[in-house]
C-alpha positions as CSV (number, residue, x, y, z in Angstrom):
1,M,0.0,0.0,0.0
2,T,1.2,3.5,-0.9
3,T,1.9,5.5,2.3
4,I,0.9,9.1,2.4
5,R,1.4,11.3,5.4
6,A,0.4,14.9,6.2
7,V,2.4,16.9,8.8
8,F,0.7,19.8,10.6
9,F,2.7,22.3,12.6
10,G,0.9,22.9,15.8
11,R,-1.5,21.1,18.1
12,P,-4.9,19.6,17.1
13,G,-7.7,22.0,17.6
14,A,-5.5,25.1,17.8
15,G,-6.2,27.7,15.1
16,A,-8.1,28.1,11.8
17,F,-5.2,27.6,9.4
18,N,-4.6,24.0,10.5
19,A,-8.4,23.4,10.9
20,A,-8.9,24.4,7.3
21,G,-6.1,22.0,6.2
22,V,-7.5,19.1,8.3
23,A,-11.0,19.7,6.8
24,G,-9.6,19.9,3.3
25,L,-7.6,16.7,3.8
26,A,-10.7,14.8,5.1
27,R,-12.8,16.0,2.1
28,A,-10.1,15.2,-0.5
29,A,-9.1,11.8,1.0
30,A,-12.8,10.7,1.0
31,R,-13.3,11.9,-2.6
32,L,-10.1,10.4,-3.9
33,G,-10.4,7.2,-1.9
34,V,-7.0,7.4,-0.3
35,A,-5.8,6.9,3.3
36,V,-3.6,9.6,4.8
37,E,-1.7,9.4,8.1
38,T,-1.8,12.7,10.1
39,I,1.2,13.8,12.1
40,W,1.3,16.8,14.4
41,A,4.6,18.7,15.0
42,P,4.1,21.3,17.8
43,D,7.7,21.8,18.7
44,P,9.6,24.1,16.2
45,A,12.9,22.7,17.3
46,R,11.9,19.2,16.1
47,R,10.5,20.0,12.7
48,I,13.3,18.4,10.7
49,D,13.2,15.3,12.8
50,V,9.5,15.0,12.4
51,L,9.7,15.4,8.6
52,R,12.5,12.9,8.4
53,D,10.4,10.3,10.4
54,A,7.4,11.1,8.2
55,A,9.4,10.4,5.1
56,A,10.4,6.9,6.1
57,G,8.7,4.5,3.8
58,A,6.3,7.2,2.4
59,A,5.5,7.9,-1.2
60,L,4.2,11.4,-0.4
61,V,4.6,13.8,2.6
62,I,2.5,16.9,2.7
63,A,4.0,19.7,4.9
64,H,1.1,22.0,5.7
65,G,2.1,25.7,5.9
66,G,5.2,27.9,5.4
67,Q,6.8,26.4,8.5
68,G,7.4,23.3,6.3
69,E,9.6,25.1,3.8
70,A,12.9,24.8,5.8
71,P,12.5,21.2,7.0
72,V,11.4,20.0,3.6
73,A,14.4,21.7,2.0
74,A,16.6,19.9,4.5
75,V,15.0,16.4,4.2
76,A,13.8,16.1,0.6
77,P,17.3,15.6,-0.9
78,E,17.9,12.7,1.5
79,V,15.0,10.7,0.2
80,P,14.7,11.4,-3.6
81,R,12.0,8.7,-4.1
82,T,9.6,10.4,-1.7
83,R,7.6,13.3,-3.0
84,F,7.1,16.4,-0.7
85,A,4.3,18.8,-1.0
86,V,4.5,22.2,0.7
87,T,1.3,24.1,1.1
88,Q,1.7,27.9,0.9
89,G,5.3,27.3,-0.1
90,R,7.7,28.6,-2.6
91,I,10.7,26.2,-2.6
92,A,11.9,24.0,-5.4
93,G,13.5,20.6,-5.9
94,P,13.2,17.5,-8.1
95,N,10.8,15.8,-5.6
96,I,9.2,18.9,-4.2
97,A,6.0,20.7,-5.4
98,C,4.3,23.7,-3.8
99,F,0.5,24.2,-3.7
100,E,-0.7,27.7,-2.8
101,V,-3.8,29.7,-2.4
102,L,-2.7,33.3,-3.0
103,Q,-3.5,34.8,0.4
104,E,-1.9,37.9,-1.0
105,H,-5.0,38.6,-3.1
106,S,-7.4,38.6,-0.1
107,A,-4.8,40.4,2.0
108,F,-4.6,43.2,-0.6
109,L,-8.4,43.5,-0.5
110,A,-8.2,43.6,3.3
111,G,-5.7,46.4,3.2
112,A,-7.9,48.4,0.8
113,L,-10.9,47.9,3.1
114,A,-8.8,49.0,6.1
115,G,-7.7,52.2,4.4
116,W,-11.2,53.1,3.2
117,W,-12.8,52.3,6.5
118,A,-10.3,53.8,8.9
119,G,-10.4,57.3,7.6
120,G,-6.7,58.1,8.2
121,Q,-6.6,56.6,11.7
122,P,-3.8,54.0,12.3
123,V,-4.4,50.4,11.5
124,A,-2.4,47.4,12.6
125,H,-1.2,44.0,11.3
126,L,0.0,41.2,13.6
127,S,1.3,37.7,12.8
128,G,3.4,35.1,14.6
129,E,6.5,33.6,12.9
130,P,7.9,35.7,10.0
131,V,7.6,32.7,7.5
132,P,7.5,33.6,3.8
133,P,3.7,33.2,3.4
134,G,3.1,35.5,6.3
135,L,5.6,38.0,5.0
136,R,3.9,38.1,1.6
137,G,0.5,38.5,3.3
138,R,1.8,41.5,5.3
139,A,3.3,43.0,2.2
140,A,0.0,42.6,0.3
141,F,-2.0,44.1,3.2
142,A,0.3,47.1,3.3
143,A,0.1,47.6,-0.5
144,G,-3.7,47.5,-0.4
145,L,-3.7,50.1,2.4
146,R,-1.5,52.3,0.3
147,H,-3.7,51.8,-2.7
148,A,-6.8,52.9,-0.9
149,A,-5.5,55.5,1.5
150,P,-1.9,56.6,1.1
151,G,-0.3,57.9,4.3
152,T,-2.5,55.9,6.7
153,P,-0.2,54.8,9.6
154,L,0.5,51.1,9.7
155,L,1.6,49.4,12.9
156,T,2.9,46.0,11.8
157,G,4.9,43.3,13.5
158,F,5.5,39.6,14.1
159,C,5.2,38.6,17.7
160,G,7.1,35.3,17.2
161,N,4.4,32.7,17.9
162,Q,1.2,31.9,16.0
163,H,-0.3,30.1,18.9
164,D,0.3,32.1,22.1
165,P,-2.8,34.1,23.2
166,A,-1.1,36.0,25.9
167,L,1.7,37.1,23.6
168,A,-0.8,38.2,20.9
169,E,-2.8,40.1,23.5
170,H,0.3,41.9,24.8
171,W,1.2,43.0,21.3
172,T,-2.4,44.0,20.3
173,E,-2.8,46.0,23.5
174,A,0.3,47.9,22.5
175,Q,-0.9,48.5,19.0
176,C,-4.3,49.7,20.3
177,G,-2.5,51.9,22.8
178,A,-0.6,53.5,19.9
179,G,-3.9,54.4,18.2
180,A,-4.8,51.4,16.0
181,V,-8.6,51.2,15.3
182,L,-8.4,47.9,13.4
183,Q,-6.0,45.0,13.2
184,F,-5.4,42.5,10.5
185,A,-5.0,39.4,12.7
186,M,-2.9,36.9,10.8
187,L,-2.8,34.6,13.8
188,D,-3.8,31.0,14.5
189,G,-4.1,29.7,18.1
190,G,-3.1,33.1,19.5
191,R,-6.1,34.9,17.9
192,P,-8.3,34.9,21.1
193,G,-5.7,37.0,22.9
194,A,-5.7,39.6,20.2
195,M,-9.4,39.7,20.1
196,A,-9.6,40.3,23.9
197,A,-7.4,43.4,23.5
198,L,-9.3,44.7,20.5
199,R,-12.7,44.4,22.3
200,R,-11.3,46.3,25.3
201,H,-10.4,49.2,23.0
202,G,-13.5,49.0,20.8
203,A,-11.3,48.2,17.8
204,R,-12.3,46.0,14.9
205,A,-10.5,43.0,13.3
206,I,-9.9,41.6,9.9
207,G,-9.4,37.8,10.1
208,N,-7.8,35.4,7.7
209,V,-8.0,31.9,6.4
210,H,-11.8,31.4,6.9
211,D,-14.9,33.6,7.4
212,W,-14.6,35.0,11.0
213,T,-17.4,37.5,10.3
214,A,-19.9,34.6,10.6
215,E,-18.7,33.9,14.1
216,D,-17.9,37.2,15.8
217,P,-19.3,40.8,15.1
218,C,-15.9,42.3,16.1
219,F,-14.6,41.2,12.7
220,L,-15.1,43.8,9.9
221,A,-14.0,41.3,7.3
222,S,-12.0,38.1,6.8
223,A,-9.3,37.6,4.1
224,I,-10.3,34.1,3.1
225,A,-7.6,31.8,1.8
226,D,-8.9,28.2,2.1
227,N,-5.7,26.2,2.3
228,G,-7.6,23.0,2.2
229,W,-7.5,23.5,-1.6
230,C,-3.7,23.0,-1.4
231,I,-3.9,19.6,0.2
232,A,-6.6,18.5,-2.2
233,A,-4.5,19.7,-5.1
234,A,-1.4,17.9,-3.8
235,L,-3.2,14.6,-3.4
236,A,-4.7,14.8,-6.9
237,A,-1.4,15.8,-8.5
238,H,0.4,12.8,-6.8
239,L,-2.3,10.3,-7.8
240,R,-2.3,11.4,-11.5
241,D,1.5,11.6,-11.5
242,D,1.6,15.2,-12.5
243,W,4.1,16.5,-9.9
244,R,4.4,20.3,-10.4
245,D,3.5,23.5,-8.5
246,A,-0.1,24.8,-8.6
247,R,-1.7,28.0,-7.2
248,V,-4.9,29.9,-7.3
249,G,-6.0,33.4,-6.4
250,A,-8.9,35.8,-6.7
251,E,-10.0,34.2,-10.0
252,Q,-11.2,31.3,-7.8
253,P,-13.4,33.0,-5.2
254,D,-14.5,29.8,-3.5
255,A,-10.8,29.6,-2.3
256,V,-9.7,33.2,-2.2
257,R,-11.9,36.2,-1.4
258,L,-12.6,38.9,1.2
259,A,-15.7,38.2,3.3
260,L,-17.4,41.3,4.7
261,A,-19.4,41.9,7.8
262,P,-23.1,43.0,7.4
263,D,-22.2,46.5,8.6
264,V,-19.8,47.2,5.7
265,A,-21.5,49.9,3.7
266,P,-22.9,48.8,0.3
267,D,-20.8,51.4,-1.6
268,L,-17.7,50.2,0.0
269,A,-18.6,46.6,-0.7
270,A,-19.0,47.6,-4.4
271,R,-15.6,49.3,-4.5
272,L,-14.0,46.1,-3.1
273,A,-15.9,43.9,-5.6
274,A,-14.5,46.0,-8.4
275,L,-11.0,45.7,-7.0
276,A,-11.3,42.0,-6.6
277,G,-12.2,41.8,-10.3
278,E,-9.1,43.7,-11.2
279,L,-7.0,41.3,-9.1
280,A,-8.7,38.3,-10.7
281,A,-8.0,39.7,-14.2
282,G,-4.3,40.2,-13.4
283,H,-4.5,44.0,-13.6
284,I,-2.9,44.7,-10.2
285,D,0.7,43.7,-9.4
286,V,0.7,42.8,-5.7
287,P,4.2,43.2,-4.1
288,E,5.7,40.4,-2.1
289,H,8.0,42.5,0.1
290,F,7.5,45.2,2.7
291,S,10.2,47.7,3.6
292,G,8.4,49.9,6.1
293,P,9.0,50.3,9.8
294,E,8.3,47.4,12.2
295,F,6.2,47.8,15.3
296,A,7.1,46.2,18.7
297,P,5.6,46.8,22.1
298,P,7.6,49.2,24.3
299,V,10.1,47.5,26.7
300,A,8.8,47.7,30.2
301,S,10.9,49.8,32.5
302,A,12.5,48.1,35.5
């Protein structure tokens, strides 16, 4: 029997990014009639070891998320007969393929919404580890903000951990204290901490990965990028022996779009829909790098 394993970086039940991947894996495995072993890798220091163990005797290893880029790059050359899929990745190798939903498209729309909505007041972005997909998402959000409202202050930073609510709350409290009225919360298990600080300050949030507006009225929008598509695409490519990169963006709105809360004004929703059409048509070049100032909470005095 062909062995296929999927590695998730985090703990079961912690965060929407992994939840979307797990759901996509279940749907795709059932549809394609394959069995996939699931492995969880919560310890960043052991990622290479976990990938190496997962590759033993496997035909395909799926590393879910940008945290998989470095360990796959290290392990893949050791086992050339094993295929490695990296979701939301941008690395290359003879036995590596990357499958990506272009979070940059929905993040650009989120930045445009933030600029039009905030009316010149500061807005924030917060993520955990500065892995390449997160960096590209931040760059796209900043570009969308500039597109809609040049000169709007942006307080942006990476707190160092996607899954630490207390750390996210500390950073968000500092961003709100510096004037932010909205935060693009590119977090996973740490999101509840950020939300607690935003509610204290009466600030709004833009979520990511799935539609948070359906769950919490604090969310003004959500930059949807259903990474479950990536796992399904990786499995299908492996089974049909067509091993190459694949990615989709705003041209496939079931996977990539900006979901809006009911209180977003109709004229603003119409402007965003038009902008999404331009993205889907390839008329907007979304940058992948950000060169502005980084935000960090002030150091507490002794």
